[in-house]
C-alpha positions in Angstrom: 92.3 173.4 125.6 88.9 174.4 124.2 90.3 173.8 120.7 91.1 170.2 121.6 87.7 169.6 123.1 86.1 171.0 120.1 88.1 168.6 117.9 87.2 165.7 120.1 83.5 166.4 120.0 83.7 166.8 116.3 85.3 163.3 116.1 82.6 161.9 118.4 79.9 163.1 116.2 81.4 161.2 113.3 82.1 158.1 115.2 80.6 154.8 114.1 79.2 152.7 117.0 78.1 149.0 116.9 76.4 147.5 120.0 76.8 143.8 120.8 75.6 141.8 123.7 78.8 142.2 125.7 80.4 145.3 124.3 80.1 148.4 122.2 82.5 148.9 119.3 83.2 152.5 118.5 85.4 153.6 115.6 86.7 157.2 115.5 88.2 158.5 112.3 91.5 160.1 113.2 92.7 162.5 110.4 95.8 161.4 108.8 96.1 158.5 111.1 93.5 155.9 110.6 90.9 154.6 113.0 90.9 154.7 116.9 88.8 151.8 118.1 87.2 151.6 121.5 85.9 148.3 122.9 83.5 149.3 125.7 82.8 146.3 127.9 79.2 146.3 128.6 78.0 143.7 131.2 77.0 146.3 134.0 75.0 143.6 136.0 78.2 141.6 136.5 80.7 144.6 136.7 82.0 143.5 133.4 83.0 140.1 134.5 84.7 138.2 131.8 82.3 135.5 130.4 83.0 133.0 127.7 81.0 135.2 125.3 82.9 138.4 126.3 86.2 136.6 125.9 85.2 135.4 122.5 84.1 138.8 121.4 87.3 140.4 122.6 89.4 137.6 120.9 87.6 138.2 117.7 88.2 141.9 117.7 91.9 141.7 118.6 92.5 138.9 116.1 90.7 140.7 113.4 92.9 143.9 113.9 96.0 141.7 114.2 95.2 139.9 110.9 94.9 143.2 109.0 98.5 144.0 110.1 99.9 147.4 109.1 97.6 147.6 106.1 94.4 147.7 108.4 92.7 151.0 109.3 92.9 150.5 113.1 95.9 152.3 114.6 94.8 152.5 118.3 92.8 150.0 120.3 91.4 151.1 123.6 89.6 148.7 126.0 87.2 150.6 128.2 84.1 150.2 130.4 80.7 151.4 129.6 80.1 151.4 133.4 81.8 154.6 135.0 82.0 152.7 138.4 84.1 149.7 137.4 86.4 148.5 134.7 86.2 144.6 135.0 85.6 142.4 137.9 87.8 139.6 136.5 86.4 136.1 135.5 82.7 135.5 135.8 82.8 133.1 138.7 79.0 132.3 138.5 79.6 131.1 134.8 82.8 129.3 135.8 80.9 127.3 138.4 79.1 125.3 135.7 82.2 124.9 133.4 84.1 121.7 132.9 87.8 121.4 134.0 88.8 121.7 130.3 86.9 124.9 129.8 
């Protein structure tokens, strides 16, 4: 068990993290496998409620990975929360209040 923990900590030290307004994007190099990408939802004040911007950012990430197909580096995609107390509250109802029917 300790050996696996040591390996994970070594991967974490080499991870590349990019922060966006709505999420963090962390790439772990997985030896002989490619990249494990974690999208960490990061809207703690709304319990990660899905806003238009968060939805756009998620869509961009998923479409980018999809467009690369099997030739891309990302082999695993994990959607997680940066808030230990909640994953996602669902749609951002406060934002939806001001949206048109089409939106």
